[in-house]
C-alpha positions as CSV (number, residue, x, y, z in Angstrom):
1,M,64.2,184.1,35.3
2,S,66.6,185.2,37.9
3,S,67.3,183.1,41.1
4,N,68.3,184.1,44.5
5,Y,71.0,181.5,44.4
6,D,72.8,182.7,41.3
7,V,75.7,184.0,43.4
8,L,77.4,181.5,45.6
9,T,79.5,182.9,48.5
10,D,82.2,180.7,50.0
11,L,82.0,181.3,53.7
12,D,84.9,179.0,54.7
13,P,88.3,180.7,54.8
14,P,90.8,179.5,52.4
15,V,92.9,176.6,53.6
16,D,96.6,177.0,53.4
17,N,98.1,173.6,52.7
18,S,101.7,174.8,52.6
19,P,104.2,172.9,54.8
20,E,104.9,176.1,56.8
21,A,101.2,176.4,57.7
22,Q,100.9,172.8,58.8
23,L,103.7,173.2,61.3
24,E,102.0,176.0,63.2
25,F,100.9,175.3,66.8
26,Q,97.2,174.8,67.4
27,N,95.3,176.2,70.3
28,F,93.8,173.3,72.4
29,V,92.8,175.5,75.4
30,L,89.1,175.1,76.2
31,S,86.9,178.2,76.6
32,D,84.9,178.9,79.7
33,E,81.7,177.7,78.0
34,Q,83.3,174.5,76.9
35,K,84.8,173.8,80.3
36,S,81.4,174.2,82.0
37,S,79.8,171.7,79.5
38,Y,82.6,169.2,79.6
39,G,82.0,166.1,81.7
40,K,78.2,166.6,82.0
41,G,77.4,163.7,79.7
42,P,78.2,160.0,80.5
43,T,81.8,159.1,80.1
44,P,82.3,156.0,78.0
45,N,84.2,153.1,79.6
46,R,87.4,152.8,77.6
47,G,88.5,149.7,79.5
48,V,91.4,151.5,81.3
49,P,92.3,149.5,84.4
50,S,92.1,151.2,87.8
51,T,95.2,151.9,89.7
52,G,93.6,150.8,93.0
53,S,94.6,154.0,94.8
54,G,91.0,155.2,95.2
55,A,87.5,154.0,94.8
56,N,86.7,156.2,91.9
57,F,90.1,156.7,90.4
58,G,90.4,155.6,86.8
59,F,88.1,153.3,84.8
60,S,87.8,150.0,86.6
61,T,87.3,146.8,84.8
62,P,84.9,144.2,86.1
63,A,86.4,141.6,88.5
64,P,86.9,138.1,87.1
65,G,84.0,135.8,88.0
66,P,84.3,132.1,88.9
67,Q,83.9,131.1,85.3
68,M,86.8,133.3,84.2
69,Q,88.9,132.0,87.0
70,Q,88.1,128.4,86.0
71,T,89.0,129.2,82.5
72,A,92.3,130.7,83.6
73,Q,93.1,127.6,85.6
74,A,92.2,125.4,82.7
75,R,94.6,127.2,80.4
76,G,97.5,126.6,82.8
77,G,99.4,123.3,82.8
78,F,100.9,121.4,85.8
79,W,104.1,123.4,85.4
80,T,102.3,126.7,86.1
81,V,101.7,128.3,89.5
82,E,98.0,128.7,88.7
83,Y,97.6,125.0,88.5
84,Y,98.7,124.4,92.0
85,S,97.0,127.4,93.6
86,Q,93.7,125.4,93.7
87,Y,95.4,123.0,96.2
88,F,96.2,125.8,98.6
89,N,92.6,127.3,98.7
90,V,92.1,126.8,102.5
91,D,92.1,129.1,105.5
92,T,93.0,128.6,109.2
93,A,89.6,127.4,110.1
94,D,89.7,124.7,107.5
95,V,93.1,123.5,108.6
96,I,92.0,123.4,112.3
97,Q,88.8,121.5,111.5
98,R,90.8,118.9,109.6
99,M,93.4,118.5,112.3
100,L,90.6,118.0,114.9
101,A,88.9,115.4,112.7
102,T,92.1,113.2,112.9
103,V,91.8,112.9,116.7
104,I,88.0,113.0,117.3
105,P,86.5,109.6,116.5
106,G,83.0,110.9,115.9
107,R,84.0,113.2,113.0
108,Q,84.4,111.7,109.5
109,F,87.5,113.1,107.8
110,S,86.0,112.7,104.3
111,E,83.1,114.9,105.3
112,V,85.3,117.6,106.7
113,L,87.6,117.4,103.7
114,G,84.7,117.6,101.3
115,S,85.6,118.3,97.7
116,N,88.5,120.6,98.6
117,P,91.6,118.5,99.4
118,D,94.6,120.6,99.9
119,L,98.4,120.5,100.1
120,Y,98.8,123.5,102.4
121,G,98.0,121.7,105.6
122,P,100.1,118.6,105.0
123,F,103.1,120.6,104.1
124,W,103.1,123.0,107.0
125,I,102.1,120.3,109.5
126,A,105.0,118.1,108.3
127,T,107.4,121.0,108.5
128,T,106.2,121.9,112.0
129,V,106.6,118.3,113.1
130,I,110.2,118.3,111.8
131,F,111.2,121.3,113.8
132,S,109.3,120.2,116.9
133,F,111.1,116.9,116.8
134,F,114.5,118.5,116.6
135,V,113.8,121.3,119.1
136,A,112.2,119.0,121.7
137,S,114.9,116.4,121.3
138,S,117.6,119.0,121.8
139,V,115.9,120.4,124.8
140,A,115.3,117.0,126.3
141,G,119.0,116.1,125.7
142,S,120.1,119.3,127.4
143,I,117.9,118.6,130.5
144,A,119.2,115.0,130.7
145,A,122.8,116.2,130.5
146,L,122.0,118.8,133.2
147,L,120.5,116.3,135.6
148,D,123.3,113.7,135.0
149,P,126.3,114.5,137.3
150,S,128.6,112.4,135.2
151,S,127.8,114.3,132.0
152,T,129.8,117.3,131.0
153,S,127.7,119.1,128.5
154,Y,125.2,118.5,125.7
155,V,126.3,119.0,122.1
156,Y,123.5,119.6,119.6
157,D,123.5,117.1,116.7
158,M,122.4,118.7,113.4
159,A,122.1,115.2,111.9
160,T,118.9,114.9,114.0
161,L,117.4,117.6,111.9
162,S,118.4,115.9,108.6
163,V,116.9,112.6,109.8
164,A,113.7,114.3,110.8
165,V,113.4,116.0,107.4
166,T,114.0,112.7,105.5
167,V,111.7,110.6,107.6
168,I,108.7,113.0,107.8
169,Y,108.6,114.1,104.2
170,T,109.0,110.5,103.1
171,F,106.3,109.5,105.5
172,V,103.8,112.1,104.2
173,T,104.5,111.7,100.4
174,V,106.0,108.3,99.5
175,I,103.8,106.1,101.7
176,P,100.5,107.6,100.4
177,L,101.9,107.2,96.9
178,I,102.6,103.5,97.5
179,L,99.1,103.0,99.1
180,W,97.5,104.8,96.2
181,A,99.4,102.5,93.7
182,V,98.3,99.4,95.6
183,L,94.7,100.5,95.7
184,K,94.7,101.3,92.0
185,Y,96.2,97.9,91.3
186,F,93.3,96.3,93.1
187,K,90.9,98.7,91.4
188,G,90.0,100.7,94.5
189,P,88.6,104.2,94.2
190,A,91.7,105.8,95.6
191,N,92.6,109.5,95.5
192,L,96.2,110.4,96.0
193,L,95.6,113.9,97.3
194,E,93.1,112.6,99.9
195,L,95.7,110.0,101.1
196,I,98.3,112.7,101.4
197,D,95.8,114.8,103.5
198,A,95.1,111.8,105.7
199,Y,98.8,111.2,106.4
200,G,99.7,114.9,106.6
201,Y,96.9,116.0,109.0
202,A,97.4,112.8,111.1
203,L,100.9,114.0,111.9
204,A,99.5,117.0,113.9
205,I,99.2,114.9,117.1
206,W,103.0,114.5,117.2
207,I,103.5,118.2,117.8
208,P,102.1,118.3,121.3
209,V,103.5,114.8,122.0
210,S,107.0,115.9,121.1
211,L,106.8,119.0,123.3
212,L,105.5,116.9,126.3
213,C,108.2,114.4,125.9
214,I,110.7,117.0,127.1
215,I,109.6,115.9,130.6
216,P,112.5,113.7,131.8
217,L,110.5,110.6,132.6
218,S,110.7,107.5,130.5
219,I,107.2,106.3,131.5
220,V,105.7,109.6,130.4
221,T,107.5,109.3,127.0
222,W,106.3,105.8,126.5
223,V,102.7,106.7,127.3
224,L,102.7,109.7,125.0
225,V,104.2,107.7,122.1
226,M,101.6,104.9,122.5
227,V,98.8,107.4,122.6
228,A,100.0,109.1,119.4
229,F,100.5,105.7,117.7
230,A,97.0,104.4,118.6
231,S,95.4,107.7,117.6
232,T,97.0,107.9,114.1
233,V,96.4,104.2,113.4
234,L,92.7,104.3,114.4
235,F,92.2,107.4,112.3
236,K,93.8,106.0,109.2
237,V,92.0,102.6,109.5
238,R,88.7,104.4,110.0
239,T,89.4,106.6,107.0
240,I,91.0,104.2,104.5
241,R,89.0,101.0,105.3
242,P,85.9,102.1,103.4
243,I,88.1,102.6,100.3
244,V,89.8,99.2,100.6
245,S,86.4,97.4,101.2
246,Q,85.3,98.5,97.7
247,T,88.0,96.3,96.2
248,N,86.2,93.1,97.5
249,D,89.6,91.6,98.0
250,K,90.6,90.4,101.4
251,F,94.3,90.3,100.5
252,A,94.2,93.9,99.5
253,S,92.5,94.9,102.7
254,T,95.0,92.9,104.8
255,L,98.0,94.4,102.9
256,V,96.9,98.0,103.1
257,L,95.8,97.9,106.8
258,S,99.0,96.0,107.7
259,A,101.1,98.6,105.9
260,I,99.4,101.4,107.9
261,V,100.1,99.7,111.2
262,I,103.7,98.8,110.3
263,T,104.7,102.3,109.0
264,D,103.1,104.1,111.9
265,G,104.7,101.7,114.4
266,A,108.1,102.3,112.7
267,L,107.6,106.1,113.1
268,A,106.7,105.7,116.7
269,L,109.7,103.5,117.5
270,L,112.0,105.9,115.7
271,F,110.6,108.8,117.6
272,R,111.1,107.0,120.9
273,F,114.6,105.5,120.5
274,Y,116.3,108.1,118.2
275,F,114.9,111.4,119.1
276,F,114.2,110.7,122.8
277,P,116.5,107.9,123.8
């Protein structure tokens, strides 16, 4: 019996596997039909990041969510920038509200602070106070020299700036650290970052006070210094007393509150007699 498939025909052209044939250039130019059909189907996401130069340029990857950000922070240690970025997560409105809470008796600083204490506000407020002390003291000295007929001229003393840097940065870092250690010793629920915020934001009142002390009147300087001293002490006592009261130790309460009054009083006296003599 004969079959229609007795004769097999090889329709594929013979393949030349010689090295010369393999080196020939191939034609990768698309035909018109291929060009018209290309791109009609869905393009797979190959995970190529977008360059950001346009909304539809490139293949964009999904933005990291809160869980991914927390994971990235958890991977970083205290020596990494990512670890400290969480302490600078505030905006101008947050800083202003926390500054106002230090001078308005009706506002609780702990409620304004919430669960987001920061280092941004204390650092910049302390730095601003340093320069306001130096500039206001220099301007006040110039005015005093100008009003005094026996005085020749006023010479700016750069040592004033060094003293301001040492005193203010020590006041906003070392003293909260000591208070935190004392509260921890008496088993109080102290948080070092919250104490630094309390001391840092409480310095804000000294900025307008230092500028107003340029007025060449001793009574005005004394009144402004006493107002700033009373405001900062009342704020810190109002903020830190609930923490100290949980130790159930009268000696601890007396020690901490006395330290607050003494250190703020020392700052006020230094401001009055060194920067505005």
